[in-house]
DSSP file (Angstrom, degrees, kcal/mol; ACC not computed):
  #  RESIDUE AA STRUCTURE BP1 BP2  ACC     N-H-->O    O-->H-N    N-H-->O    O-->H-N    TCO  KAPPA ALPHA  PHI   PSI    X-CA   Y-CA   Z-CA
    1    1 A X              0   0    0      0, 0.0     5,-0.1     0, 0.0     0, 0.0   0.000 360.0 360.0 360.0 130.1    0.0    0.0    0.0
    2    2 A X     >  -     0   0    0      1,-0.1     4,-2.0     4,-0.0     3,-0.2  -0.240 360.0-116.8 -65.1 154.6    1.5    3.4   -0.9
    3    3 A X  H  > S+     0   0    0      1,-0.2     4,-2.4     2,-0.2     5,-0.2   0.895 113.2  53.1 -60.0 -43.5    2.5    5.8    1.8
    4    4 A X  H  > S+     0   0    0      1,-0.2     4,-2.2     2,-0.2    -1,-0.2   0.849 109.0  50.2 -64.0 -34.0    0.0    8.4    0.8
    5    5 A X  H  > S+     0   0    0     -3,-0.2     4,-2.6     2,-0.2    -1,-0.2   0.884 109.4  50.5 -72.5 -38.0   -2.9    5.9    0.8
    6    6 A X  H  X S+     0   0    0     -4,-2.0     4,-2.7     2,-0.2    -2,-0.2   0.928 112.5  47.3 -62.3 -44.9   -1.9    4.7    4.3
    7    7 A X  H  X S+     0   0    0     -4,-2.4     4,-2.6     2,-0.2    -2,-0.2   0.922 112.7  48.7 -63.8 -43.8   -1.9    8.3    5.6
    8    8 A X  H  X S+     0   0    0     -4,-2.2     4,-2.3     2,-0.2    -2,-0.2   0.936 113.3  46.9 -60.7 -47.4   -5.2    9.1    4.0
    9    9 A X  H  X S+     0   0    0     -4,-2.6     4,-2.2     1,-0.2     5,-0.2   0.919 112.8  49.3 -62.1 -44.7   -6.8    6.0    5.4
   10   10 A X  H  X S+     0   0    0     -4,-2.7     4,-2.7     1,-0.2    -1,-0.2   0.918 111.1  49.7 -61.3 -44.4   -5.4    6.7    8.9
   11   11 A X  H  X S+     0   0    0     -4,-2.6     4,-2.5     2,-0.2    -1,-0.2   0.886 110.1  50.6 -64.0 -39.1   -6.6   10.3    8.8
   12   12 A X  H  X S+     0   0    0     -4,-2.3     4,-2.0     2,-0.2    -1,-0.2   0.925 113.5  44.8 -64.6 -44.2  -10.1    9.3    7.8
   13   13 A X  H  X S+     0   0    0     -4,-2.2     4,-2.2     2,-0.2    -2,-0.2   0.910 112.7  52.1 -65.0 -42.3  -10.3    6.7   10.5
   14   14 A X  H  X S+     0   0    0     -4,-2.7     4,-2.0     1,-0.2    -2,-0.2   0.911 109.4  49.1 -62.1 -44.0   -8.9    9.2   13.0
   15   15 A X  H  X S+     0   0    0     -4,-2.5     4,-2.5     1,-0.2     5,-0.2   0.906 109.1  53.7 -61.6 -42.5  -11.4   11.8   12.1
   16   16 A X  H  X S+     0   0    0     -4,-2.0     4,-2.3     1,-0.2    -2,-0.2   0.933 110.8  44.8 -59.0 -47.7  -14.3    9.4   12.5
   17   17 A X  H  X S+     0   0    0     -4,-2.2     4,-2.1     2,-0.2    -1,-0.2   0.835 111.3  53.4 -69.6 -32.0  -13.3    8.4   16.0
   18   18 A X  H  X S+     0   0    0     -4,-2.0     4,-2.1     2,-0.2    -1,-0.2   0.923 111.1  46.2 -66.4 -43.3  -12.7   12.0   17.0
   19   19 A X  H  X S+     0   0    0     -4,-2.5     4,-2.5     1,-0.2    -2,-0.2   0.902 111.8  51.8 -64.4 -40.5  -16.2   12.9   15.9
   20   20 A X  H  X S+     0   0    0     -4,-2.3     4,-2.2    -5,-0.2    -1,-0.2   0.906 109.5  49.4 -62.1 -41.6  -17.6    9.9   17.6
   21   21 A X  H  X S+     0   0    0     -4,-2.1     4,-2.4     2,-0.2    -1,-0.2   0.885 110.0  51.5 -65.9 -39.3  -15.9   10.8   20.9
   22   22 A X  H  X S+     0   0    0     -4,-2.1     4,-2.5     2,-0.2    -2,-0.2   0.936 110.8  47.4 -62.3 -46.7  -17.2   14.4   20.6
   23   23 A X  H  X S+     0   0    0     -4,-2.5     4,-2.3     1,-0.2    -2,-0.2   0.893 111.9  50.5 -62.7 -39.7  -20.8   13.2   20.1
   24   24 A X  H  X S+     0   0    0     -4,-2.2     4,-2.4     2,-0.2    -1,-0.2   0.924 110.6  49.0 -63.5 -44.2  -20.4   10.8   23.0
   25   25 A X  H  X S+     0   0    0     -4,-2.4     4,-2.1     1,-0.2    -2,-0.2   0.898 110.8  50.3 -64.0 -40.4  -19.1   13.5   25.3
   26   26 A X  H  X S+     0   0    0     -4,-2.5     4,-1.9     1,-0.2    -1,-0.2   0.921 111.9  48.2 -62.4 -43.2  -22.0   15.8   24.3
   27   27 A X  H  X S+     0   0    0     -4,-2.3     4,-1.9     1,-0.2    -2,-0.2   0.893 112.9  46.6 -66.7 -39.9  -24.6   13.1   25.0
   28   28 A X  H  X S+     0   0    0     -4,-2.4     4,-2.0     2,-0.2    -1,-0.2   0.835 109.3  54.8 -74.1 -30.9  -23.1   12.3   28.4
   29   29 A X  H  X S+     0   0    0     -4,-2.1     4,-1.6    -5,-0.2    -2,-0.2   0.928 109.7  47.1 -65.6 -43.8  -22.8   15.9   29.5
   30   30 A X  H  X S+     0   0    0     -4,-1.9     4,-0.9     1,-0.2    -2,-0.2   0.927 115.4  44.0 -64.3 -45.1  -26.5   16.5   28.8
   31   31 A X  H  < S+     0   0    0     -4,-1.9    -1,-0.2     1,-0.2    -2,-0.2   0.837 114.9  48.0 -72.9 -31.2  -27.7   13.4   30.6
   32   32 A X  H  < S+     0   0    0     -4,-2.0    -1,-0.2     1,-0.2    -2,-0.2   0.744 105.1  59.5 -81.7 -20.8  -25.4   13.9   33.6
   33   33 A X  H  < S+     0   0    0     -4,-1.6     2,-0.5     1,-0.2    -1,-0.2   0.766 108.3  45.3 -79.1 -23.6  -26.3   17.5   34.1
   34   34 A X  S  < S-     0   0    0     -4,-0.9     2,-0.3    -5,-0.1    -1,-0.2  -0.974  70.4-170.9-123.9 125.7  -30.0   16.9   34.6
   35   35 A X        -     0   0    0     -2,-0.5    12,-0.2     1,-0.1     3,-0.1  -0.816  22.9-143.2-112.0 154.2  -31.3   14.1   36.8
   36   36 A X  S    S+     0   0    0     -2,-0.3     8,-3.4     1,-0.2     2,-0.5   0.783  90.3  41.2 -84.2 -28.8  -34.8   12.9   37.1
   37   37 A X  B    S-A   43   0A   0      6,-0.2     6,-0.2     2,-0.0    -1,-0.2  -0.979  77.3-147.2-124.0 127.6  -34.7   12.2   40.8
   38   38 A X    >   -     0   0    0      4,-2.3     3,-1.5    -2,-0.5    -2,-0.0  -0.202  39.0 -88.2 -84.1-177.5  -32.9   14.6   43.3
   39   39 A X  T 3  S+     0   0    0      1,-0.3    -1,-0.1     2,-0.1    -2,-0.0   0.748 126.1  55.8 -66.2 -23.8  -31.1   13.5   46.4
   40   40 A X  T 3  S-     0   0    0      2,-0.1    -1,-0.3     1,-0.0    -3,-0.0   0.582 118.9-108.1 -84.4  -9.0  -34.3   13.7   48.6
   41   41 A X  S <  S+     0   0    0     -3,-1.5     2,-0.3     1,-0.3    -2,-0.1   0.503  72.6 137.5  98.3   5.4  -36.1   11.3   46.2
   42   42 A X        -     0   0    0      1,-0.0    -4,-2.3    -5,-0.0     2,-0.4  -0.649  55.2-119.0 -87.0 142.9  -38.4   13.7   44.6
   43   43 A X  B     -A   37   0A   0     -2,-0.3     2,-0.9    -6,-0.2    -6,-0.2  -0.649  17.4-133.1 -82.4 132.0  -39.0   13.5   40.8
   44   44 A X     >  -     0   0    0     -8,-3.4     4,-1.3    -2,-0.4     3,-0.2  -0.765  18.5-167.1 -85.8 104.6  -38.0   16.6   38.9
   45   45 A X  H  > S+     0   0    0     -2,-0.9     4,-1.0     1,-0.2    -1,-0.2   0.810  81.6  59.0 -66.6 -31.8  -41.1   17.1   36.6
   46   46 A X  H  4 S+     0   0    0      1,-0.2     4,-0.5     2,-0.2     3,-0.4   0.912 109.1  43.0 -65.5 -42.4  -39.4   19.6   34.3
   47   47 A X  H >4 S+     0   0    0     -3,-0.2     3,-0.7     1,-0.2     4,-0.4   0.750 103.0  68.3 -75.0 -22.9  -36.6   17.2   33.3
   48   48 A X  H >< S+     0   0    0     -4,-1.3     3,-1.1     1,-0.2    -1,-0.2   0.837  92.5  60.0 -65.0 -31.9  -39.1   14.3   32.9
   49   49 A X  T 3< S+     0   0    0     -4,-1.0    -1,-0.2    -3,-0.4    -2,-0.2   0.803 101.6  54.0 -65.4 -29.6  -40.6   16.1   29.9
   50   50 A X  T <  S+     0   0    0     -3,-0.7     2,-0.3    -4,-0.5    -1,-0.2   0.501  81.0 113.7 -85.5  -4.6  -37.3   15.9   28.0
   51   51 A X    <   -     0   0    0     -3,-1.1     2,-0.7    -4,-0.4    -3,-0.0  -0.502  56.8-149.0 -73.9 131.5  -36.8   12.2   28.4
   52   52 A X        -     0   0    0     -2,-0.3     2,-0.5     0, 0.0    -2,-0.1  -0.897  10.0-154.8-102.6 113.6  -36.9   10.3   25.2
   53   53 A X        -     0   0    0     -2,-0.7     3,-0.1     1,-0.0     2,-0.0  -0.748  20.3-119.9 -89.3 127.7  -38.3    6.8   25.8
   54   54 A X        -     0   0    0     -2,-0.5     2,-0.3     1,-0.1    -1,-0.0  -0.366  33.3-101.8 -67.3 146.4  -37.1    4.2   23.2
   55   55 A X        -     0   0    0      1,-0.1     2,-0.5    -2,-0.0    -1,-0.1  -0.508  33.9-136.2 -70.2 128.9  -39.9    2.6   21.2
   56   56 A X        -     0   0    0     -2,-0.3     2,-0.4    -3,-0.1    -1,-0.1  -0.754  15.7-150.8 -89.7 126.0  -40.6   -0.9   22.5
   57   57 A X        -     0   0    0     -2,-0.5     3,-0.1     1,-0.1     2,-0.1  -0.744  18.3-116.6 -95.5 143.8  -41.0   -3.5   19.8
   58   58 A X        -     0   0    0     -2,-0.4     3,-0.1     1,-0.1    -1,-0.1  -0.368  41.9 -93.4 -71.8 161.1  -43.2   -6.4   20.4
   59   59 A X        -     0   0    0      1,-0.2    -1,-0.1    -2,-0.1     3,-0.1   0.247  69.4 -44.1 -60.9-168.6  -41.5   -9.8   20.4
   60   60 A X  S    S-     0   0    0      1,-0.1    -1,-0.2    -3,-0.1     3,-0.1  -0.304  72.7 -99.8 -62.8 145.5  -41.2  -12.0   17.3
   61   61 A X        -     0   0    0     -3,-0.1     2,-0.2     1,-0.1    -1,-0.1  -0.296  41.3-102.6 -67.0 150.9  -44.3  -12.2   15.3
   62   62 A X        -     0   0    0     -3,-0.1     2,-0.3     1,-0.1    -1,-0.1  -0.475  33.8-116.8 -75.3 144.3  -46.5  -15.3   15.7
   63   63 A X        -     0   0    0     -2,-0.2     2,-0.6    -3,-0.1    -1,-0.1  -0.637  23.7-147.0 -81.7 134.1  -46.3  -18.0   13.1
   64   64 A X        -     0   0    0     -2,-0.3     2,-0.3     2,-0.0    -1,-0.0  -0.908  11.3-161.6-106.1 124.1  -49.5  -18.6   11.2
   65   65 A X              0   0    0     -2,-0.6    -2,-0.0     1,-0.1     0, 0.0  -0.790 360.0 360.0-102.3 147.2  -50.1  -22.1   10.1
   66   66 A X              0   0    0     -2,-0.3    -1,-0.1     0, 0.0    -2,-0.0   0.454 360.0 360.0 -86.3 360.0  -52.6  -23.0    7.4
């Protein structure tokens, strides 16, 4: 593999992982700065509105026999 191609490939991979790390850090900062339950055990209603609940998929579909 030519030197220029190795450098290009390495730089592309390096950029990808740097962007991924930035996005991860942004996501963890947001979630750690706001908690749903405070130290006394009360639910913070304002932060509850911002929670994104993942869509629950039902299990595997049932098999239909003829």
